C-alpha positions as CSV (number, residue, x, y, z in Angstrom):
1,X,0.0,0.0,0.0
2,X,1.4,3.4,-1.0
3,X,-0.1,6.9,-0.4
4,X,0.8,10.5,-0.4
5,X,-0.6,13.1,1.9
6,X,-2.3,16.1,0.5
7,X,0.6,18.4,-0.1
8,X,-1.2,21.5,-1.7
9,X,-1.3,23.7,1.4
10,X,2.3,23.0,2.2
11,X,3.5,23.6,-1.3
12,X,1.5,26.8,-1.7
13,X,2.5,28.3,1.6
14,X,6.2,27.4,1.0
15,X,6.1,29.0,-2.4
16,X,4.4,32.0,-0.9
17,X,7.2,32.4,1.6
18,X,9.9,32.3,-1.1
19,X,7.8,34.9,-3.2
20,X,7.6,37.1,-0.2
21,X,11.4,37.0,0.4
22,X,12.0,37.7,-3.3
23,X,9.7,40.8,-3.2
24,X,11.6,42.2,-0.1
25,X,14.9,41.4,-1.9
26,X,13.8,43.4,-4.9
27,X,13.2,46.5,-2.7
28,X,16.6,46.0,-1.0
29,X,18.4,45.7,-4.4
30,X,16.7,48.8,-5.8
31,X,18.0,50.7,-2.7
32,X,21.4,49.2,-3.1
33,X,21.7,50.0,-6.8
34,X,20.0,53.4,-7.0
35,X,20.6,54.8,-3.6
36,X,23.7,56.6,-2.3
37,X,26.6,54.3,-1.6
38,X,27.0,54.1,2.2
39,X,26.6,51.8,5.1
40,X,22.9,51.4,4.4
41,X,23.8,50.0,1.0
42,X,26.0,47.3,2.7
43,X,23.2,46.4,5.1
44,X,20.7,46.0,2.3
45,X,23.1,43.9,0.2
46,X,23.9,41.7,3.4
47,X,20.3,41.1,4.0
48,X,19.8,40.0,0.4
49,X,22.8,37.6,0.7
50,X,21.3,36.2,4.0
51,X,17.9,35.8,2.4
52,X,19.5,33.4,-0.2
53,X,20.2,31.1,2.7
54,X,16.6,31.3,3.8
55,X,15.3,30.7,0.2
56,X,17.6,27.7,-0.1
57,X,16.3,26.3,3.2
58,X,12.7,26.7,2.3
59,X,13.2,25.5,-1.2
60,X,14.9,22.4,0.1
61,X,12.0,21.8,2.6
62,X,9.5,22.1,-0.3
63,X,11.6,19.5,-2.2
64,X,11.5,17.3,0.8
65,X,7.8,17.7,1.1
66,X,7.2,17.0,-2.5
67,X,8.9,13.6,-2.2
68,X,7.0,12.7,1.0
69,X,5.1,9.4,0.7
70,X,4.4,6.3,2.8
71,X,4.6,2.7,1.9
72,X,3.0,0.0,4.0
73,X,2.9,-3.8,3.9
74,X,2.8,-6.8,6.3
75,X,6.5,-6.3,7.1
76,X,7.2,-2.6,7.5
77,X,6.2,1.0,7.2
78,X,8.5,3.0,5.1
79,X,8.4,6.8,5.3
80,X,10.1,8.4,2.3
81,X,11.5,11.9,2.0
82,X,14.1,13.4,-0.2
83,X,16.8,13.1,2.5
84,X,16.0,9.7,4.1
85,X,13.9,6.5,4.3
86,X,12.6,5.6,7.7
87,X,12.1,1.9,8.1
88,X,9.6,0.9,10.8
89,X,9.2,-2.9,11.2
90,X,5.6,-4.1,11.7
91,X,6.6,-6.1,14.7
92,X,8.1,-3.0,16.4
93,X,4.9,-1.0,16.3
94,X,3.4,-1.0,19.7
95,X,0.3,1.1,18.9
96,X,-1.0,3.7,16.6
97,X,-2.9,6.6,18.2
98,X,-4.7,9.6,16.7
99,X,-2.7,12.8,17.0
100,X,-5.7,14.6,18.5
101,X,-5.3,12.4,21.6
102,X,-1.6,13.4,21.9
103,X,0.0,16.5,23.4
104,X,3.2,18.1,22.0
105,X,5.5,18.6,25.0
106,X,8.2,20.5,23.1
107,X,8.0,22.5,19.9
108,X,9.1,20.9,16.7
109,X,12.8,21.5,16.1
110,X,12.7,22.2,12.4
111,X,11.5,24.6,9.6
112,X,7.7,24.2,9.5
113,X,4.7,26.1,8.2
114,X,1.0,25.3,7.6
115,X,0.9,22.2,5.5
116,X,4.5,21.2,6.2
117,X,5.4,19.5,9.5
118,X,8.7,17.7,9.0
119,X,11.0,17.6,12.0
120,X,11.3,16.2,15.5
121,X,9.6,16.9,18.8
122,X,8.5,15.4,22.1
123,X,5.0,14.0,22.6
124,X,3.9,13.7,26.2
125,X,4.1,10.2,27.6
126,X,5.4,8.9,24.3
127,X,8.8,10.7,23.9
128,X,10.9,11.5,20.9
129,X,8.7,11.7,17.8
130,X,9.8,12.2,14.1
131,X,7.2,14.0,12.2
132,X,6.7,13.5,8.4
133,X,3.4,15.1,7.8
134,X,1.4,17.6,5.9
135,X,-1.2,18.2,8.6
136,X,-0.9,19.5,12.2
137,X,-0.7,17.0,15.1
138,X,-4.5,16.8,15.4
139,X,-4.7,15.3,11.9
140,X,-1.8,12.8,12.2
141,X,-1.5,9.2,13.1
142,X,1.2,8.6,15.7
143,X,3.0,5.3,15.1
144,X,4.7,4.3,18.4
145,X,7.7,1.9,18.7
146,X,9.8,1.2,21.9
147,X,12.4,3.8,20.9
148,X,10.7,6.3,18.6
149,X,7.4,7.5,17.4
150,X,6.5,8.7,13.9
151,X,3.9,11.3,13.0
152,X,2.3,10.8,9.6
153,X,-0.6,12.2,7.7
154,X,-3.3,9.7,6.7
155,X,-6.3,10.8,4.6
156,X,-8.6,8.4,6.4
157,X,-7.6,7.3,9.9
158,X,-10.3,4.5,10.0
159,X,-9.2,3.0,6.7
160,X,-5.6,3.2,7.8
161,X,-6.3,1.3,11.0
162,X,-8.2,-1.4,9.1
163,X,-5.2,-2.0,6.8
164,X,-2.8,-1.8,9.7
165,X,-4.7,-4.4,11.7
166,X,-5.1,-6.7,8.7
167,X,-1.4,-6.6,8.0
168,X,-0.7,-7.2,11.7
169,X,-3.0,-10.3,11.8
170,X,-1.2,-11.7,8.8
171,X,2.2,-11.3,10.5
172,X,5.6,-10.5,9.1
173,X,7.2,-12.7,6.3
174,X,10.8,-11.5,6.9
175,X,12.8,-9.9,9.6
176,X,13.2,-6.1,9.2
177,X,15.6,-3.8,11.2
178,X,14.2,-0.4,12.4
179,X,16.6,2.1,10.8
180,X,17.1,5.2,8.8
181,X,18.5,5.2,5.3
182,X,19.9,8.6,4.6
183,X,20.6,10.0,1.1
184,X,24.3,9.7,0.2
185,X,24.9,13.5,0.2
186,X,23.7,13.8,3.8
187,X,26.5,11.5,4.8
188,X,29.4,13.6,3.4
189,X,32.1,14.2,5.9
190,X,32.4,17.8,5.0
191,X,29.1,18.5,6.8
192,X,30.8,17.6,10.2
193,X,34.2,19.0,9.4
194,X,34.5,21.9,11.7
195,X,37.9,23.0,10.5
196,X,36.6,23.3,7.0
197,X,33.6,25.3,8.3
198,X,35.9,27.5,10.2
199,X,38.2,28.3,7.3
200,X,35.4,29.0,4.9
201,X,33.2,31.0,7.2
202,X,36.2,32.9,8.4
203,X,37.1,33.8,4.7
204,X,33.6,35.0,3.9
205,X,33.3,37.1,7.1
206,X,36.6,38.8,6.3
207,X,35.4,39.5,2.8
208,X,32.2,41.0,4.1
209,X,34.3,43.1,6.4
210,X,36.1,44.5,3.3
211,X,32.8,45.5,1.8
212,X,31.6,46.9,5.1
213,X,34.6,49.1,5.8
214,X,34.5,50.5,2.3
215,X,30.8,51.1,2.2
216,X,30.7,52.8,5.6
217,X,33.6,55.0,4.9
218,X,32.9,55.6,1.2
219,X,31.0,59.0,1.6
220,X,34.0,60.4,3.5
221,X,36.6,59.3,1.1
222,X,38.4,61.6,-1.3
223,X,37.2,61.3,-4.9
224,X,40.8,60.4,-5.8
225,X,42.8,58.0,-3.7
226,X,46.4,56.8,-3.8
227,X,46.3,53.1,-4.6
228,X,50.0,52.2,-5.0
229,X,53.4,53.4,-3.7
230,X,56.9,52.9,-5.2
231,X,59.9,51.6,-3.4
232,X,60.7,55.0,-2.0
233,X,57.2,55.4,-0.5
234,X,56.0,57.9,-3.1
235,X,52.5,57.6,-4.6
236,X,52.8,56.3,-8.2
237,X,49.1,55.4,-8.9
238,X,46.1,57.6,-8.1
239,X,42.6,56.4,-9.1
240,X,38.9,57.2,-8.5
241,X,37.6,55.9,-5.1
242,X,35.2,53.5,-6.8
243,X,38.2,51.4,-8.0
244,X,38.9,50.4,-4.4
245,X,36.0,48.0,-4.7
246,X,38.3,45.8,-6.8
247,X,39.9,44.5,-3.6
248,X,36.7,42.9,-2.0
249,X,35.4,41.8,-5.5
250,X,38.7,40.0,-6.2
251,X,38.6,38.6,-2.7
252,X,35.0,37.3,-3.2
253,X,36.0,35.7,-6.5
254,X,39.0,34.0,-4.9
255,X,36.8,32.7,-2.0
256,X,34.3,31.3,-4.5
257,X,36.9,29.8,-6.8
258,X,39.0,28.2,-4.0
259,X,35.9,27.1,-2.3
260,X,34.7,25.2,-5.4
261,X,38.2,23.8,-6.0
262,X,38.6,22.7,-2.4
263,X,35.2,21.0,-2.3
264,X,36.0,19.1,-5.5
265,X,39.3,17.9,-4.0
266,X,37.9,17.2,-0.5
267,X,37.2,13.4,-0.9
268,X,40.5,12.6,-2.5
269,X,42.9,15.1,-1.1
270,X,41.7,16.7,2.1
271,X,45.0,18.5,2.8
272,X,44.8,20.1,-0.7
273,X,41.3,21.3,0.2
274,X,42.5,22.9,3.3
275,X,45.3,24.6,1.4
276,X,42.9,26.0,-1.2
277,X,40.5,27.3,1.4
278,X,43.5,28.6,3.5
279,X,44.8,30.4,0.5
280,X,41.5,32.2,0.1
281,X,41.5,33.1,3.8
282,X,45.1,34.5,3.4
283,X,44.0,36.7,0.5
284,X,41.1,38.2,2.5
285,X,43.6,39.1,5.4
286,X,46.1,40.7,2.9
287,X,43.3,42.7,1.2
288,X,41.9,43.8,4.5
289,X,45.3,45.2,5.6
290,X,45.7,46.9,2.2
291,X,42.3,48.4,2.3
292,X,42.7,49.7,5.8
293,X,45.9,51.4,4.7
294,X,44.1,53.1,1.8
295,X,41.0,54.4,3.7
296,X,42.5,55.1,7.1
């Protein structure tokens, strides 16, 4: 038996969230492009950048929801999402209760909205519960095992219980292990490599600092700035102040290029990855020192 919950509300609300973020981004970009170049410009651009992370998170959750389905037979209940398959053996299921009879003890720790309830929480007197549902708790069936419970959306609770009880009476034909099969990309070591996270995050933070310093100080800068000195310390290159943005832009390109290179090398040559990412970090530090010398 296979079925999918009604996903329309979750898909529409999720798409609406992305549309709302994009509309706000449009206003921020207009201010950044057509407004005076100053600290407000940097804040607007930074908010747009951060919103891309939010759009990515919501977009992935929509994709996860789109893949949501349940498969049920005499041996097991399988809950399928984009990121994982939850295998629940029939002989491990102690009971199935209606969500309206359950009480959520702690809020779900995940990104949820009306029509999308995928995450984890604590149900009173049951314990840790993984939710894979398109309806709130009151419209879910809670499948309880000795170690975990699972919240799923069923279109007809009575029909579901009939099928469940019928399969249980037949009994399992094979032994099944209760486990989670995660998608390959969720098991990549890079997701838990704190050194890699620190280097990459440190590089982008320093690059953002380059843009921030330049934007906040830009209105007070002279229209022409000395950009280079000869060996005797005399200025040998003067350029418009707008050209100073070449430093953070080159730094950003370096961070992106070395980030891609390091990620591509990560599985085979981890040290080479750290060197690539570290090189981008060093570039940001050198550019930050150079920029401070120019604008101070």
